[in-house]
C-alpha positions in Angstrom: 0.0 0.0 0.0 1.3 3.5 -0.8 0.2 4.6 2.6 3.3 2.9 4.1 6.8 3.6 3.0 10.4 2.7 3.9 11.6 6.2 3.5 13.1 7.7 6.6 13.7 11.3 7.3 15.2 13.7 9.9 12.0 14.2 11.8 11.8 10.8 13.5 13.2 10.0 16.9 14.1 6.6 18.5 13.9 5.4 22.1 17.4 4.5 23.3 17.9 0.7 23.6 14.8 -0.2 21.5 15.7 -2.2 18.4 13.4 -3.3 15.6 12.8 -7.1 15.8 11.2 -7.5 12.4 12.3 -6.8 8.9 10.1 -5.5 6.1 8.8 -8.4 4.0 7.0 -11.6 4.5 7.5 -14.2 7.2 6.0 -17.7 7.6 3.6 -18.0 10.5 1.7 -21.1 11.8 -1.8 -19.8 11.2 -1.5 -18.3 7.7 -0.9 -20.2 4.5 0.9 -17.3 2.8 2.6 -15.9 5.9 2.4 -12.4 7.4 3.6 -9.3 5.7 5.5 -6.7 7.7 5.8 -3.1 6.7 7.4 0.1 7.9 4.9 2.5 9.4 5.1 5.9 7.7 8.6 7.3 8.2 9.2 5.7 11.6 11.4 2.8 12.2 8.5 0.7 13.4 8.1 -2.5 11.4 4.6 -3.8 12.0 2.4 -6.6 10.9 0.0 -5.6 8.1 -2.8 -6.6 10.5 -3.1 -4.7 13.8 -4.9 -6.2 16.7 -7.7 -4.0 17.9 -8.6 -4.3 21.6 -11.4 -1.8 22.2 -13.9 -4.3 23.7 -11.5 -6.1 26.0 -12.9 -5.9 29.5 -16.5 -5.2 28.3 -17.5 -7.7 25.6 -15.0 -10.3 26.8 -13.1 -10.9 30.0 -9.5 -9.9 30.7 -8.4 -13.6 30.5 -10.1 -13.9 27.1 -8.4 -10.8 25.9 -5.0 -12.2 26.9 -5.8 -15.4 25.1 -6.8 -13.6 22.0 -3.5 -11.5 22.0 -1.4 -14.6 22.6 -3.0 -16.4 19.7 -2.7 -13.4 17.4 1.0 -13.0 18.2 2.0 -16.7 18.3 -0.1 -18.2 15.5 -0.7 -15.3 13.1 2.4 -13.2 13.6 0.6 -10.0 14.6 3.1 -7.9 16.5 1.1 -4.7 16.5 -1.8 -3.9 18.9 -3.9 -0.8 19.4 -5.6 0.4 22.6 -6.7 3.8 24.1 -7.0 5.3 27.5 -10.8 5.5 27.1 -11.3 1.8 26.3 -13.2 -0.5 26.5 -16.3 0.6 24.6 -19.0 1.5 25.1 -17.1 3.9 27.3 -17.9 4.6 31.0 -16.1 5.5 34.2 -16.5 2.1 35.8 -14.7 0.1 33.0 -12.2 2.8 31.8 -8.7 1.3 31.6 -9.7 -2.4 31.7 -8.5 -3.0 28.2 -5.0 -1.9 29.2 -5.0 -4.4 32.1 -5.4 -7.2 29.6 -2.6 -5.8 27.5 -0.4 -5.5 30.6 -1.0 -9.2 31.4 -0.2 -10.1 27.8 3.0 -8.1 27.9 4.1 -9.7 31.1 3.5 -13.1 29.7 6.1 -12.4 26.9 8.8 -12.7 29.6 11.0 -9.7 28.9 10.5 -9.5 25.1 8.7 -6.2 25.2 10.5 -5.0 22.1 8.8 -7.7 20.0 5.4 -6.0 20.5 4.5 -2.7 19.0 2.0 -1.0 21.3 -0.2 1.9 20.1 -2.5 3.9 22.4 -4.3 7.1 22.4 -4.9 10.3 24.4 -8.6 11.1 24.1 -10.0 14.4 22.8 -12.4 16.9 24.5 -15.5 16.2 26.5 -15.0 13.4 29.1 -15.1 14.1 32.8 -14.0 10.8 34.3 -10.5 10.2 33.0 -7.4 10.2 35.2 -6.3 13.8 35.3 -4.5 15.8 38.0 -7.5 18.0 38.3 -9.5 15.1 39.7 -12.9 13.8 38.9 -15.0 16.2 36.9 -12.1 17.7 35.0 -13.2 17.9 31.4 -10.7 16.3 29.0 -8.9 18.3 26.4 -5.5 18.3 24.6 -3.5 20.8 26.7 0.1 20.0 27.6 -0.9 19.0 31.1 -3.6 16.6 30.0 -1.5 15.0 27.3 1.2 14.4 29.9 -1.3 13.1 32.5 -2.9 10.7 29.9 0.5 9.3 28.8 1.7 8.7 32.3 -1.6 7.0 33.3 -1.5 4.8 30.2 2.1 3.8 31.0 1.1 2.9 34.6 -1.8 0.7 33.4 0.4 -0.9 30.7 3.1 -1.8 33.2 5.6 1.0 32.6 8.3 1.1 30.0 7.4 3.1 26.9 4.6 3.6 24.3 5.6 2.8 20.7 2.9 5.0 19.1 0.9 7.6 21.0 -2.0 8.9 19.0 -4.4 11.9 19.5 -7.7 10.1 19.5 -10.0 13.0 18.4 -9.3 16.5 17.1 -9.6 19.3 19.8 -12.0 21.2 17.6 -15.1 20.6 15.4 -13.8 18.9 12.3 -16.9 17.2 11.0 -17.5 13.7 9.7 -17.2 11.8 13.0 -19.1 8.6 13.4 -21.4 9.2 10.5 -22.1 12.8 11.3 -22.2 15.6 8.7 -19.1 17.2 7.2 -17.3 20.3 8.5 -19.5 23.5 9.0 -18.0 26.8 10.0 -21.0 27.5 12.2 -20.5 24.3 14.1 -16.8 25.1 14.5 -17.6 28.6 15.9 -20.2 27.2 18.2 -17.8 24.7 19.7 -15.1 27.3 19.9 -17.3 29.5 22.0 -17.7 26.7 24.5 -14.1 25.7 24.6 -11.1 27.3 22.7 -9.3 24.6 20.7 -5.8 23.8 21.9 -3.3 24.9 19.2 -1.4 22.3 17.1 1.8 23.8 18.4 0.9 23.2 22.0 -0.3 19.6 21.3 2.9 18.7 19.4 5.1 20.4 22.0 3.7 18.2 24.7 4.2 15.1 22.5 7.8 16.1 21.8 8.3 16.4 25.6 7.2 12.8 26.0 9.5 11.6 23.2 12.5 13.4 24.7 11.8 11.8 28.1 11.8 8.3 26.4 8.2 7.6 27.3 6.9 7.7 23.7 8.7 6.6 20.5 6.4 8.0 17.8 3.2 10.0 17.5 0.2 9.8 15.3 -3.4 11.1 14.8 -6.8 9.5 14.7 -10.0 10.8 13.1 -8.2 13.7 11.6 -8.7 15.7 8.4 -6.3 16.8 5.6 -6.1 20.2 7.4 -4.9 18.7 10.6 -2.4 16.3 8.9 -0.9 19.0 6.7 -0.8 21.6 9.5 1.0 19.3 11.9 3.4 17.9 9.3 4.4 21.4 8.2 5.1 22.5 11.8 7.4 19.5 12.2 9.1 20.2 8.8 9.8 23.8 9.6 10.5 23.4 13.3 12.0 19.9 13.8 13.6 20.7 17.1 10.2 21.8 18.6 7.7 19.4 17.1 7.6 15.7 16.3 6.7 14.4 12.9 3.3 12.6 12.6 3.9 9.1 11.3 0.4 7.6 11.2 -3.3 8.4 11.1 -6.0 6.0 12.3 -9.3 6.8 10.5 -12.3 4.7 9.5 -11.9 3.1 6.1 -13.8 0.3 4.4 -15.8 -0.6 1.3 -18.7 1.5 2.7 -16.6 4.3 4.4 -14.3 5.6 1.7 -14.8 9.4 1.1 -13.1 10.8 4.2 -9.8 9.1 3.3 -9.9 9.0 -0.5 -11.1 12.6 -1.0 -8.0 14.6 0.0 -6.6 12.7 3.0 -4.9 10.0 0.9 -3.0 12.7 -1.1 -1.8 14.4 2.1 -0.7 11.1 3.6 1.2 10.2 0.5 3.2 13.4 0.3 3.9 13.6 4.0 4.6 9.8 4.3 1.9 9.3 6.9 0.8 5.7 7.3 -2.9 4.9 7.3 -4.2 2.6 10.1 -7.7 1.9 8.8 -10.0 1.1 11.7 -13.3 -0.8 11.3 -12.3 -2.3 7.9 -15.4 -4.6 8.1 -17.7 -1.7 9.0 -18.1 -2.9 12.6 -18.6 -6.4 11.3 -21.4 -5.7 9.0 -19.4 -6.5 5.9 -18.9 -10.1 7.2 -22.6 -10.6 6.5 -23.3 -11.9 10.0 -26.0 -9.4 10.8 -28.1 -10.7 7.8 -28.9 -13.7 10.0 -32.2 -13.3 11.9 -30.7 -15.5 14.7 -27.7 -13.1 15.1 -29.9 -10.0 14.9 -32.1 -11.4 17.7 -29.2 -12.4 20.0 -27.3 -10.2 22.3 -23.8 -11.5 21.6 -22.5 -9.5 18.6 -21.5 -5.9 19.4 -24.2 -4.1 17.5 -27.0 -6.0 19.2 -25.4 -6.4 22.6 -25.1 -2.7 23.0 -28.3 -1.1 21.7 -27.7 2.1 19.8 -23.9 1.5 19.6 -22.7 2.2 16.1 -26.3 2.2 14.9 -25.2 4.0 11.8 -24.2 0.6 10.4 -27.7 -0.9 10.7 -31.1 0.2 9.5 -29.6 2.6 7.0 -28.3 2.8 3.5 -25.2 1.1 4.7 -27.3 -2.0 5.4 -28.6 -2.0 1.8 -25.1 -1.6 0.4 -23.8 -4.5 2.6 -26.7 -6.7 1.5 -26.0 -6.0 -2.2 -22.3 -6.8 -1.6 -23.0 -10.1 0.3 -25.5 -11.1 -2.4 -22.8 -10.6 -5.1 -20.3 -12.7 -3.1 -22.9 -15.5 -2.7 -23.6 -15.5 -6.4 -20.0 -16.2 -7.1 -19.6 -18.9 -4.4 -17.5 -16.7 -2.1 -17.8 -15.5 1.4 -18.0 -11.7 1.9 -14.6 -11.5 3.5 
């Protein structure tokens, strides 16, 4: 994929003593007939499996023990050396379960018996609006992306994960109205101004400076974005390009991308990522599981085991909408040709 490149530049930083354990290319693994491909993430020195293990339901939809078992199987049988979490996980998010996902990851990392460098761990500092995350202001502090809160978030994540370092720290949500989130409408100046009146956005400079501080302290190796726009990517990359001593280079972006969610990446963001060598980490590539076709089953729709039925209203944009019609047409096409949807 052109979103990933082996080109390195002067804007990256490495954590002393941490060496890459994988080489770019294909390696045989027990669970895959054709092996696992490993690629370089953006212009970092992180060599990651082409499949990243998402963990956002660990501690909610499954137990911590099941989460550890899934991670061990992904690592040992399928060669997945890359996992993604967030300070706000598991989902659906609430104060009572916040941080449970990281507990599963901590147990998994401990089970690797000193081979921490073999696992690439990505996590996220959340954006604005939550009032129950671990911050020095205590309960009721509204989350944002100030220096203080980015530092607090990273330190709390490190403590939950068992110390050491974070390979990739991502900003989970823009600190401004950017439009297009979770099926919402596109950017509107009026919506931006309305949100700005309630809370002034933290500047890109301040966000990047805090991330640079964490890199210089050895707590974070690389930084990335999530749910960002071409404006955000280009602004941050230009700051790093012009002031490399002050701001770190963004190496990745984690945005929704699938057969039914294409516009936000393909219409502008793909060009920005190509020219700035920012790797795409597409989340929800199966559109929250709908592209597997499993929700076409009446039995599945009536049960409370799959995510979209277990948590009523959660990601409801994928059901009872035009998305469902598109998925049905896609699955019908696969069946006509004797194939599974995936």
